[in-house]
C-alpha positions in Angstrom: 0.0 0.0 0.0 2.8 2.4 0.9 4.7 1.6 -2.3 1.6 2.4 -4.4 1.2 5.8 -2.6 4.8 6.6 -3.2 4.4 5.8 -6.9 1.5 8.2 -7.3 3.4 11.0 -5.5 6.4 10.4 -7.8 4.1 10.7 -10.8 2.5 13.9 -9.6 5.9 15.5 -8.9 7.1 14.4 -12.3 4.1 16.1 -14.0 4.6 19.2 -11.9 8.3 19.5 -13.0 7.3 18.9 -16.6 4.7 21.8 -16.4 7.3 24.2 -14.9 9.8 23.2 -17.7 7.2 23.9 -20.4 6.4 27.3 -18.9 10.0 28.2 -18.7 10.7 27.2 -22.3 7.7 29.2 -23.5 8.8 32.4 -21.7 12.3 32.0 -22.9 11.4 31.6 -26.6 8.6 34.3 -26.8 9.9 37.7 -28.2 9.2 40.9 -26.2 5.9 42.6 -27.2 7.6 45.7 -28.6 9.4 43.6 -31.1 6.2 42.2 -32.5 4.6 45.7 -33.3 4.6 46.4 -37.1 7.1 49.2 -38.0 4.6 51.3 -39.9 4.5 55.1 -39.8 1.9 56.6 -37.4 0.3 60.0 -37.5 1.4 62.5 -34.8 -1.6 64.9 -34.4 -1.6 67.0 -37.5 1.6 65.8 -39.2 3.0 62.3 -40.1 6.7 62.0 -39.8 8.9 59.5 -41.6 11.2 57.4 -39.4 14.8 58.6 -39.2 17.2 56.0 -40.5 19.7 56.4 -37.7 20.8 54.3 -34.7 18.5 54.7 -31.8 19.4 57.2 -29.2 19.1 56.3 -25.5 15.9 57.8 -24.0 17.9 59.9 -21.5 19.8 61.5 -24.3 16.7 62.2 -26.3 15.2 64.1 -23.3 18.3 66.2 -22.8 18.9 66.9 -26.5 15.6 67.0 -28.4 16.0 66.2 -32.0 14.3 68.4 -34.6 13.3 66.3 -37.6 13.0 68.4 -40.8 10.0 67.0 -42.6 11.2 65.4 -45.9 8.6 62.7 -46.3 4.8 62.4 -46.4 2.6 64.7 -44.3 -1.0 64.0 -43.6 -3.2 66.9 -42.4 -5.8 65.9 -39.8 -9.5 66.6 -40.3 -11.4 68.3 -37.4 -15.2 68.2 -37.1 -16.6 71.6 -36.4 -19.4 70.4 -34.1 -16.7 70.2 -31.4 -16.4 74.0 -31.6 -20.1 74.8 -31.1 -22.4 74.4 -28.1 -26.1 73.5 -28.5 -28.8 75.1 -26.3 -32.2 73.5 -26.9 -31.4 73.1 -30.7 -29.8 76.5 -30.9 -26.2 76.2 -32.1 -23.8 78.8 -30.9 -20.0 79.3 -31.4 -18.4 78.1 -28.2 -15.9 80.9 -27.9 -18.4 83.7 -28.7 -21.5 82.8 -26.8 -22.3 84.0 -23.3 -22.8 80.7 -21.6 -24.0 82.1 -18.3 -26.7 84.2 -19.9 -27.7 81.3 -22.2 -28.1 79.0 -19.2 -30.2 81.6 -17.3 -32.2 82.9 -20.3 -36.0 82.7 -20.3 -36.5 83.1 -24.0 -36.2 79.3 -24.6 -32.8 79.7 -26.3 -34.3 81.1 -29.5 -31.1 83.0 -30.3 -27.5 83.0 -29.2 -26.4 85.7 -26.7 -23.0 86.9 -27.7 -20.2 88.1 -25.5 -18.6 91.4 -26.2 -16.5 91.3 -29.4 -18.6 88.6 -31.1 -21.4 88.9 -33.6 -23.7 86.9 -35.9 -26.7 84.7 -35.3 -24.5 82.0 -33.8 -21.9 84.4 -32.3 -19.3 83.1 -34.6 -18.0 86.3 -36.2 -15.3 88.1 -34.3 -15.5 91.9 -34.2 -12.8 92.4 -36.9 -14.5 90.0 -39.3 -18.0 91.3 -38.7 -16.8 94.9 -39.4 -15.1 93.7 -42.5 -18.2 92.1 -43.9 -20.3 95.2 -43.1 -17.8 97.5 -44.7 -17.6 95.3 -47.9 -21.4 95.9 -48.5 -21.6 92.5 -50.1 -24.4 90.0 -49.7 -22.3 87.5 -47.7 -24.2 84.4 -46.7 -22.3 82.4 -44.2 -22.8 78.7 -43.3 -20.6 76.8 -40.9 -18.9 73.7 -42.3 -19.1 70.2 -41.0 -15.3 69.7 -41.4 -12.9 72.6 -40.9 -10.6 73.7 -43.6 -6.9 73.2 -43.0 -4.5 76.2 -43.0 -1.0 76.1 -44.5 0.8 79.2 -43.3 4.1 80.1 -45.2 6.4 82.9 -44.0 9.9 84.0 -44.8 12.8 84.9 -42.5 16.4 85.9 -42.3 18.8 85.4 -39.4 18.5 89.1 -38.5 14.7 89.2 -38.3 13.8 85.7 -37.1 12.8 86.7 -33.5 9.1 87.2 -34.4 8.9 83.7 -35.9 8.5 82.2 -32.4 5.6 84.6 -31.7 3.9 83.6 -35.0 4.0 79.9 -34.3 2.9 80.2 -30.7 0.1 82.7 -31.5 -1.4 80.7 -34.3 -0.5 77.1 -33.3 -4.1 76.2 -32.4 -5.4 77.5 -35.7 -2.7 76.7 -38.3 -2.3 73.1 -39.4 1.1 73.4 -41.0 3.7 76.2 -40.7 6.1 76.4 -43.7 9.1 78.4 -42.5 11.3 79.5 -45.3 14.8 80.5 -44.2 17.1 82.7 -46.4 20.0 82.2 -43.9 22.6 79.5 -44.3 24.5 80.6 -41.2 25.7 78.1 -38.7 23.3 79.5 -36.0 20.3 80.0 -38.3 16.7 79.1 -37.4 17.2 75.4 -38.2 20.1 75.4 -35.7 17.8 76.9 -33.1 15.1 74.3 -33.7 17.8 71.6 -33.3 18.6 73.2 -29.9 15.0 72.9 -28.8 13.3 76.1 -29.9 9.5 75.6 -30.3 10.0 72.0 -29.1 6.3 71.4 -28.4 5.3 73.0 -31.7 7.8 71.4 -34.1 5.3 68.7 -35.1 3.5 71.3 -37.2 6.6 72.8 -38.8 8.0 72.2 -42.2 11.4 73.9 -42.5 12.7 74.8 -45.9 16.1 76.4 -46.4 16.1 78.7 -49.4 19.6 80.3 -49.0 20.7 79.0 -52.4 17.8 80.9 -54.0 18.4 84.2 -52.2 19.2 86.0 -55.5 16.5 84.4 -57.5 13.3 86.3 -58.4 10.6 86.0 -55.8 8.3 84.3 -58.3 10.9 81.5 -58.7 11.3 81.1 -54.9 7.6 81.1 -54.4 7.1 78.5 -57.1 9.8 76.3 -55.6 8.2 76.5 -52.1 4.7 75.7 -53.4 6.0 72.7 -55.4 7.7 71.4 -52.2 4.5 71.7 -50.3 2.5 69.9 -52.9 5.1 67.1 -52.9 5.2 66.8 -49.1 1.5 67.2 -48.1 -0.3 64.2 -49.5 -4.0 65.2 -48.7 -4.3 68.8 -49.8 -7.9 69.8 -50.8 -9.1 72.6 -52.9 -11.0 74.2 -50.0 -8.0 74.3 -47.7 -6.5 77.7 -47.2 -3.0 78.9 -48.2 -1.7 81.9 -46.1 1.5 83.8 -46.8 3.1 86.7 -44.9 6.4 88.3 -44.2 8.5 87.4 -41.3 7.4 90.2 -39.0 3.7 89.9 -39.6 1.4 88.2 -37.1 -2.2 87.5 -38.2 -5.3 87.7 -36.1 -6.0 84.2 -34.9 -9.7 84.7 -34.5 -10.0 85.8 -38.1 -8.1 82.7 -39.3 -10.3 80.4 -37.3 -13.4 82.1 -38.8 -12.1 81.3 -42.3 -11.6 77.6 -41.3 -15.1 77.1 -40.0 -17.4 79.0 -42.4 -18.3 78.9 -46.0 -19.5 81.9 -48.0 -16.7 84.5 -47.5 -15.4 86.2 -50.7 -11.7 85.7 -51.6 -8.9 86.4 -51.8 -8.6 87.8 -48.2 -6.5 90.8 -47.3 -5.5 91.6 -43.7 -5.0 95.2 -42.6 -2.2 95.1 -40.1 -1.4 97.5 -37.3 2.1 99.0 -38.0 4.1 98.7 -34.8 7.8 99.9 -34.9 10.8 98.6 -32.9 8.3 96.9 -30.5 4.6 96.9 -29.8 5.0 100.0 -27.6 5.4 102.3 -30.7 2.9 102.7 -33.6 3.5 104.6 -36.8 1.0 107.5 -36.9 0.4 107.4 -40.7 0.9 103.7 -41.7 -1.0 100.5 -41.7 -0.3 97.8 -44.2 -2.6 95.5 -46.2 -1.1 92.1 -47.0 -2.9 89.9 -49.5 -2.5 86.9 -47.4 -5.1 84.1 -47.9 -7.1 82.2 -50.5 -8.2 78.6 -51.0 -5.9 76.1 -52.7 -8.5 75.8 -55.5 -8.5 79.5 -56.3 -4.7 79.6 -56.3 -4.5 76.6 -58.6 -7.2 77.8 -61.1 -6.8 81.5 -61.1 -3.2 82.0 -60.1 -1.5 79.0 -61.8 -0.6 77.5 -58.4 1.9 80.3 -57.8 1.4 82.1 -54.4 3.4 85.1 -55.6 0.3 86.0 -57.6 -1.4 86.9 -54.4 1.1 89.5 -53.6 1.1 90.9 -57.2 -2.6 91.6 -56.8 -1.7 94.6 -54.6 0.0 96.3 -57.5 -2.0 98.8 -59.6 -5.3 97.9 -58.0 -7.3 99.3 -55.2 -8.0 97.0 -52.3 -11.7 96.6 -53.2 -10.9 95.8 -56.8 -8.3 93.2 -56.0 -9.6 91.6 -52.8 -12.8 89.8 -51.9 -12.6 90.9 -48.3 -10.2 93.1 -46.2 -10.2 92.0 -42.6 -9.2 94.9 -40.3 -9.7 98.7 -40.3 -8.0 101.7 -38.6 -9.4 100.7 -35.1 -9.7 96.9 -35.4 -6.8 95.1 -36.9 -6.4 91.9 -38.8 -3.0 91.4 -37.3 0.2 93.1 -36.5 3.3 94.2 -38.5 6.1 94.6 -36.0 8.5 96.5 -38.2 12.2 96.3 -37.1 11.3 94.6 -33.9 14.8 93.4 -33.3 18.0 94.2 -31.5 19.7 97.4 -32.7 22.5 95.6 -34.4 20.0 93.4 -36.3 18.0 96.5 -37.2 21.1 97.9 -38.9 21.6 94.7 -40.9 18.0 94.7 -41.8 18.1 98.3 -43.0 21.2 97.7 -45.1 19.4 94.9 -46.8 16.3 97.1 -47.4 18.5 99.8 -48.9 20.1 97.3 -51.2 16.7 96.1 -52.4 15.5 99.8 -52.9 12.8 99.2 -50.3 13.8 102.2 -48.4 16.2 105.2 -48.7 18.3 106.5 -45.8 20.0 109.9 -45.9 22.0 109.4 -42.7 24.7 106.9 -41.6 23.2 104.6 -39.1 24.9 103.0 -36.2 23.8 101.3 -32.9 23.7 104.6 -30.8 21.6 106.2 -33.6 19.1 103.2 -33.6 18.9 103.2 -29.8 18.1 106.9 -29.8 15.3 106.3 -32.3 13.8 103.6 -30.2 14.2 105.5 -27.0 12.7 108.8 -28.4 10.0 107.2 -30.5 11.2 108.5 -33.8 10.7 107.1 -37.3 13.8 106.4 -39.5 13.7 109.9 -40.9 14.5 111.2 -37.4 11.6 113.6 -37.6 8.3 111.8 -37.5 7.1 111.1 -34.0 5.7 107.6 -33.3 2.6 107.1 -31.2 3.1 105.6 -27.8 0.8 102.6 -27.2 -0.6 101.6 -23.8 -0.5 98.0 -23.0 -3.3 98.4 -20.4 -5.7 100.6 -22.4 -5.2 99.4 -26.0 -7.4 96.5 -27.2 -5.0 95.7 -30.0 -1.7 96.3 -28.3 -0.2 93.0 -29.2 -1.0 89.4 -29.9 -2.3 87.3 -27.0 0.9 85.3 -26.9 2.8 88.5 -26.1 0.3 89.7 -23.5 0.3 86.3 -21.7 4.1 86.0 -21.7 5.4 89.5 -21.0 8.3 88.1 -19.0 9.4 86.2 -22.1 8.9 88.9 -24.6 9.7 91.9 -22.4 11.8 93.5 -25.1 8.7 93.7 -27.3 6.5 95.3 -24.6 9.0 97.5 -22.7 11.1 100.3 -24.2 14.5 99.6 -22.7 15.9 102.7 -24.4 13.3 105.1 -23.2 14.5 108.5 -22.1 14.0 109.5 -18.4 11.6 112.3 -19.3 9.2 109.7 -20.8 8.3 108.5 -17.4 
C-alpha cells in the first residue's frame, strides 16, 4: 500500500516538474511585445513623420537633447469636425468661444437665439469683431454657413537670421489655428533658425513645422522662390484639398488668430482675403501715426490653382496697380480693429542695422544718414521714425485692445523686449 502511494506521488511530482519546464521554455522563446509591433508610420496629431534611418538614441539623451526632424517625407493633415467648436442650447447652435454661456443658461426666451459676449457677432456668435466689421464694410451680400469639417490652413512665411525673432511669436500665437507652418529661411549661417530648432526652440510645436532652407535661392526672383516652395508643399503634403487655405506673410507679420479660425469654420466668404495690419515699430510699444499695411494673405488652394497658376506670388502681385476693393474679396481689419500686427524692425539694434542695409540694397527704403547702434537706440528711446523727424505714437498695454498678440500679453516676461522700451529717455516716465 505504501509503495503504491509513493508511486502516485512520484508521478505527480514528475508532471509538476514537466509543467514548470514547459512554462520556462515558452517564456524563454517568446519575443518581447515591442518587437512584434509592425514598423509602420503613425500619425502624430496634424503631421505624419517618416522614421529617421539612424541608430536609436538612448531615452535619457533624447530628453536632454531634443532632435528636430526636418519634414522630408509624407505629411497628412488631420480633419477636425466643427461640431466640437459649437455648443447646443435646446437646438440653438452657438459658437463656443463667442456665446455668453452664463446668460444662455439663465435665459428665459427658450434659447431662440444666441447671446454673444462682447466682441462677437452673428446669429451664432461666430463672427469676431474684426470679421463682422469687414463684412459690413464690404457691402456684399455675404451668406455664411458653418462647415461640418474645418478647412486646414498652410501658413508660409519667410525669415532671415537678423529678423527671425518674431517667428517664435507667429508659431505660438497661431498654433491652435494653423495646421502646418512652412518656415522658409534665407539664412545659411551656422546659427540659423534650423540650428535653433535643433537646440529645442519651439520643441512642443515642431510637429507642425515644415522647415525649408532657401539660402541657395536668395538671388532668385521672388516668383521663382515662391514656385519652388509651393512645389515642395505639394510634394510633401499628401492630402491637400481645394477648399484648404493657403496663407503667406512676411517674417514680421502676425495675423489675427480669430480671423483665421473664422475662415476655417465658415463657407461663403469672398476671396482672396486681405489683412489690414497694425504697423508697430521697434516693439509693440510704438505705432506709426500714418501707416498700416494690407497684406494679401489668404485664399483657397482651389483658387490659387485655377486663377493664379498655383503660384502664391500671384497673391502679392494683386496689390500692384489695383485698389483694395478691386483686388480683394474681403479686407479684414480697419483703422481701429486690426487683422493682425506688422512689427517692423522689432529686433535688437545691431540686427536692425543689418535689416536696414538689406532694405536699402533692395531699394525698399532710402536713408540719408549713416546709421549705427547709438543712432538706432536713440530712435527707439525717443520714439522717432527712420527719418529722425516723424514722432511715433506711444501705445498703452493696459488701455489698447489691439496692443499686441495674446501670446505677447500672456508671456510679457518672455517677450519683455517687445512690450517694454528699454531705451526710453527718463523724461518719458
